[in-house]
C-alpha positions as a Markdown table, in Angstrom:
| # | Residue | x | y | z |
|---|---|---|---|---|
| 1 | Met | -9.6 | -15.1 | 0.8 |
| 2 | Lys | -6.3 | -15.8 | -0.2 |
| 3 | Lys | -3.8 | -13.2 | 1.3 |
| 4 | Arg | -2.3 | -12.5 | -2.8 |
| 5 | Phe | -6.2 | -12.0 | -4.7 |
| 6 | Gly | -6.9 | -9.9 | -0.9 |
| 7 | Ile | -3.4 | -8.2 | -1.6 |
| 8 | Leu | -4.1 | -7.6 | -5.7 |
| 9 | Phe | -7.5 | -6.3 | -4.7 |
| 10 | Gly | -7.1 | -4.3 | -1.8 |
| 11 | Phe | -4.7 | -2.1 | -4.7 |
| 12 | Phe | -7.1 | -2.1 | -7.2 |
| 13 | Cys | -10.2 | -0.7 | -5.0 |
| 14 | Leu | -6.9 | 1.8 | -3.5 |
| 15 | Ala | -6.9 | 3.2 | -7.0 |
| 16 | Met | -10.8 | 3.4 | -7.9 |
| 17 | Leu | -10.5 | 5.6 | -4.7 |
| 18 | Asp | -8.2 | 8.2 | -6.0 |
| 19 | Ser | -9.9 | 8.3 | -9.5 |
| 20 | Ile | -13.9 | 8.0 | -7.4 |
| 21 | Phe | -12.3 | 11.3 | -5.4 |
| 22 | Ala | -9.9 | 12.9 | -8.0 |
| 23 | Tyr | -13.4 | 12.8 | -10.4 |
| 24 | Gly | -15.6 | 13.8 | -7.8 |
| 25 | Phe | -13.1 | 16.3 | -6.4 |
| 26 | Pro | -11.0 | 17.5 | -9.6 |
| 27 | Ile | -7.9 | 20.1 | -8.7 |
| 28 | Asp | -8.6 | 24.3 | -9.6 |
| 29 | Phe | -5.5 | 25.0 | -11.7 |
| 30 | Thr | -6.1 | 28.3 | -12.0 |
| 31 | Tyr | -5.4 | 28.2 | -7.4 |
| 32 | Thr | -8.9 | 30.8 | -6.9 |
| 33 | Arg | -9.9 | 28.2 | -4.5 |
| 34 | Leu | -8.4 | 25.7 | -2.4 |
| 35 | Ser | -8.0 | 22.0 | -3.7 |
| 36 | Val | -7.2 | 18.2 | -2.3 |
| 37 | Val | -4.7 | 15.4 | -4.3 |
| 38 | Phe | -5.6 | 12.4 | -3.2 |
| 39 | His | -2.5 | 9.4 | -3.0 |
| 40 | Phe | -4.5 | 6.2 | -1.3 |
| 41 | Tyr | -2.8 | 3.7 | -3.9 |
| 42 | Leu | 0.0 | 5.7 | -3.1 |
| 43 | Thr | 0.2 | 5.6 | 0.2 |
| 44 | Gly | -1.0 | 1.7 | 0.2 |
| 45 | Leu | 2.0 | 0.9 | -1.9 |
| 46 | Leu | 4.4 | 2.7 | 0.4 |
| 47 | Val | 3.1 | 0.9 | 3.9 |
| 48 | Phe | 2.6 | -2.5 | 2.5 |
| 49 | Val | 6.6 | -3.0 | 0.7 |
| 50 | Arg | 8.2 | -1.0 | 4.0 |
| 51 | Asp | 9.4 | -3.8 | 4.7 |
| 52 | Lys | 10.8 | -5.6 | 2.1 |
| 53 | Pro | 13.9 | -6.4 | 0.6 |
| 54 | Trp | 15.0 | -3.5 | -1.6 |
| 55 | Thr | 14.7 | -5.6 | -4.7 |
| 56 | Asn | 11.3 | -6.6 | -4.1 |
| 57 | Arg | 9.8 | -2.5 | -3.1 |
| 58 | Met | 12.0 | -1.8 | -6.5 |
| 59 | Leu | 9.8 | -4.3 | -8.9 |
| 60 | Ile | 7.2 | -4.0 | -6.9 |
| 61 | Gly | 7.0 | 0.0 | -7.4 |
| 62 | Ala | 8.0 | -0.5 | -10.7 |
| 63 | Phe | 4.6 | -3.0 | -11.5 |
| 64 | Ala | 1.9 | -0.6 | -9.9 |
| 65 | Gly | 3.5 | 2.7 | -11.0 |
| 66 | Leu | 2.6 | 0.6 | -14.9 |
| 67 | Val | -0.7 | -0.2 | -13.7 |
| 68 | Arg | -1.5 | 2.9 | -13.3 |
| 69 | Asp | 0.3 | 5.0 | -15.7 |
| 70 | Leu | -1.4 | 2.3 | -17.9 |
| 71 | Phe | -5.1 | 2.2 | -16.7 |
| 72 | Phe | -5.8 | 4.9 | -14.5 |
| 73 | Thr | -3.8 | 7.8 | -15.1 |
| 74 | Ser | -1.8 | 7.7 | -18.9 |
| 75 | Thr | 0.7 | 9.1 | -18.0 |
| 76 | Phe | 3.3 | 6.5 | -18.8 |
| 77 | Pro | 6.7 | 6.4 | -18.3 |
| 78 | Phe | 5.6 | 8.7 | -15.1 |
| 79 | Cys | 4.9 | 6.3 | -12.4 |
| 80 | Phe | 6.8 | 3.7 | -13.2 |
| 81 | Leu | 10.0 | 5.7 | -13.4 |
| 82 | Leu | 8.8 | 7.6 | -10.2 |
| 83 | Tyr | 7.1 | 4.5 | -8.0 |
| 84 | Pro | 10.1 | 2.3 | -7.8 |
| 85 | Leu | 12.2 | 5.0 | -5.5 |
| 86 | Leu | 9.4 | 5.5 | -4.0 |
| 87 | Cys | 9.1 | 2.6 | -2.4 |
| 88 | Leu | 13.7 | 2.3 | -2.2 |
| 89 | Leu | 13.3 | 5.7 | -0.3 |
| 90 | Ala | 9.8 | 4.8 | 1.9 |
| 91 | Gly | 12.2 | 1.0 | 3.0 |
| 92 | Ala | 15.4 | 3.1 | 3.8 |
| 93 | Tyr | 13.2 | 5.9 | 5.4 |
| 94 | Gln | 11.2 | 3.5 | 7.2 |
| 95 | Lys | 14.3 | 1.4 | 8.7 |
| 96 | Arg | 14.6 | 4.7 | 11.1 |
| 97 | Ala | 11.9 | 5.1 | 11.9 |
| 98 | Arg | 11.2 | 5.4 | 15.8 |
| 99 | Ser | 7.5 | 5.8 | 16.3 |
| 100 | Leu | 3.9 | 6.0 | 14.6 |
| 101 | Glu | 4.9 | 9.6 | 14.6 |
| 102 | Ser | 7.7 | 9.7 | 12.5 |
| 103 | Gly | 6.4 | 7.1 | 10.8 |
| 104 | Cys | 3.6 | 9.2 | 9.7 |
| 105 | Met | 6.2 | 12.0 | 8.7 |
| 106 | Ile | 7.9 | 9.7 | 6.0 |
| 107 | Tyr | 5.2 | 9.4 | 4.5 |
| 108 | Leu | 3.8 | 12.4 | 4.6 |
| 109 | Cys | 7.4 | 13.8 | 3.1 |
| 110 | Ile | 7.0 | 11.4 | 0.3 |
| 111 | Leu | 3.8 | 12.3 | -0.4 |
| 112 | Phe | 4.5 | 16.1 | -0.5 |
| 113 | Leu | 7.5 | 15.6 | -3.5 |
| 114 | Val | 4.9 | 13.6 | -5.6 |
| 115 | Asp | 2.9 | 16.7 | -5.6 |
| 116 | Phe | 5.9 | 19.2 | -5.8 |
| 117 | Ile | 7.9 | 17.6 | -8.0 |
| 118 | Pro | 5.8 | 18.1 | -11.3 |
| 119 | Phe | 4.5 | 22.1 | -10.2 |
| 120 | Ala | 9.1 | 22.1 | -10.1 |
| 121 | Phe | 9.3 | 20.8 | -13.2 |
| 122 | Gln | 6.5 | 22.8 | -14.3 |
| 123 | Lys | 8.1 | 26.4 | -12.7 |
| 124 | Met | 11.4 | 25.7 | -14.6 |
| 125 | Val | 10.6 | 25.0 | -18.0 |
| 126 | Gly | 7.7 | 27.7 | -17.5 |
| 127 | Leu | 4.1 | 26.4 | -17.7 |
| 128 | Thr | 3.0 | 28.4 | -14.8 |
| 129 | Asn | 3.7 | 31.5 | -12.6 |
| 130 | Val | 2.3 | 30.2 | -9.5 |
| 131 | Ser | 4.2 | 31.1 | -7.1 |
| 132 | Leu | 5.2 | 28.4 | -4.8 |
| 133 | Ile | 3.4 | 30.5 | -1.4 |
| 134 | Ser | 0.9 | 30.1 | -3.6 |
| 135 | Trp | 0.9 | 27.1 | -4.6 |
| 136 | Leu | 1.2 | 24.9 | -1.2 |
| 137 | Tyr | -1.5 | 27.2 | 0.5 |
| 138 | His | -4.4 | 25.9 | -2.6 |
| 139 | Met | -3.0 | 22.4 | -3.3 |
| 140 | Glu | -0.9 | 21.1 | -0.2 |
| 141 | Leu | -2.4 | 22.3 | 2.1 |
| 142 | Ile | -5.9 | 20.2 | 2.3 |
| 143 | Thr | -3.9 | 17.4 | 0.9 |
| 144 | Phe | -1.3 | 17.7 | 3.4 |
| 145 | Leu | -4.1 | 16.8 | 6.4 |
| 146 | Val | -6.2 | 14.7 | 4.3 |
| 147 | Gly | -2.7 | 12.8 | 3.0 |
| 148 | Ala | -2.6 | 12.4 | 7.6 |
| 149 | Leu | -5.6 | 10.9 | 7.8 |
| 150 | Ile | -5.2 | 8.4 | 5.0 |
| 151 | Val | -1.5 | 7.5 | 5.7 |
| 152 | Ile | -3.1 | 5.9 | 9.3 |
| 153 | Cys | -6.3 | 4.7 | 8.3 |
| 154 | Met | -3.6 | 2.7 | 6.3 |
| 155 | Ile | -0.9 | 2.2 | 8.8 |
| 156 | Tyr | -3.8 | 0.5 | 11.2 |
| 157 | Ala | -5.7 | -1.8 | 8.3 |
| 158 | Asp | -1.7 | -2.9 | 7.8 |
| 159 | Leu | -2.0 | -3.8 | 10.6 |
| 160 | Val | -5.6 | -5.9 | 10.9 |
| 161 | Met | -4.4 | -7.6 | 7.3 |
| 162 | Asp | -1.4 | -8.8 | 8.6 |
| 163 | Arg | -3.1 | -10.0 | 11.6 |
| 164 | Phe | -5.5 | -11.9 | 10.2 |
| 165 | Tyr | -3.7 | -13.4 | 7.5 |
| 166 | Leu | -1.5 | -14.7 | 10.4 |
| 167 | Phe | -5.0 | -16.1 | 12.2 |
| 168 | Gln | -5.8 | -17.9 | 8.9 |
| 169 | Ser | -2.9 | -19.1 | 8.7 |
| 170 | Arg | -2.5 | -20.4 | 12.3 |
| 171 | Ile | -6.1 | -21.7 | 11.7 |
| 172 | Ile | -4.9 | -23.7 | 8.7 |
| 173 | Arg | -1.8 | -24.8 | 9.9 |
| 174 | Asp | -3.7 | -26.2 | 13.4 |
| 175 | Ser | -6.5 | -28.8 | 10.6 |
| 176 | Gln | -3.4 | -29.7 | 8.9 |
| 177 | Arg | -1.8 | -31.3 | 11.9 |
| 178 | Lys | -5.2 | -32.0 | 13.3 |
| 179 | Arg | -5.4 | -34.6 | 9.4 |
| 180 | Ala | -2.0 | -35.5 | 9.7 |
| 181 | Ser | -2.5 | -37.3 | 13.1 |
| 182 | Arg | -5.7 | -39.1 | 12.3 |
| 183 | Arg | -3.3 | -40.4 | 9.2 |
| 184 | Ile | -1.3 | -41.5 | 11.7 |
| 185 | Leu | -3.4 | -42.9 | 14.6 |
| 186 | Pro | -2.8 | -46.8 | 14.3 |
| 187 | Asn | -7.1 | -48.5 | 13.5 |
| 188 | Thr | -7.6 | -50.5 | 16.8 |
| 189 | Asn | -10.7 | -52.3 | 15.4 |
| 190 | His | -8.9 | -54.1 | 13.3 |
| 191 | Pro | -8.4 | -57.6 | 14.3 |
| 192 | Ser | -4.9 | -58.2 | 13.9 |
| 193 | Arg | -4.1 | -55.2 | 16.7 |
| 194 | Asn | -6.7 | -55.9 | 18.9 |
| 195 | Pro | -5.1 | -58.6 | 21.2 |
| 196 | Ala | -8.5 | -58.4 | 22.8 |
| 197 | Gln | -10.3 | -60.2 | 19.9 |
| 198 | Asn | -7.2 | -62.8 | 19.1 |
| 199 | Asn | -7.2 | -64.5 | 22.6 |
């Protein structure tokens, strides 16, 4: 499996998981029961770009946000503008993470920020009168727990895929070396290169 195709297919699956779980577990905007917001796609994106240069993080984030806006959520240009900033933020703080636990907390804080921005905007323009405490309890309690599990799974999956593609590249490199060595070896069966036959 080529790495580029595997990455694109993986992100497509994560986006489909977001859509499937959002359909199966719809958000209750009346805040009468607990809700959960799934962030498979965004979590995978943040984990994927964490060690990339900042220009690559911005470009990948913009492209990923555009795809999500146009094909999955119809929220253009919200994700297109937000995702590059989140990817830039994830990479900047990831360099300061000294352990896996601190890295997970960074991702969870970014995911919380993604949920809080729409709520804060609705609160500012008067579209909702729900208190912050009620929003945190009904919307973010389970979301935080599920988000932590998703973050751990994405980090583990990223490590597994990195090792898989590294192992695959080594196999391809070894096979290329063997083919090259076979081409370089002289043909001892040729009469001009076999002294015993010449005598």
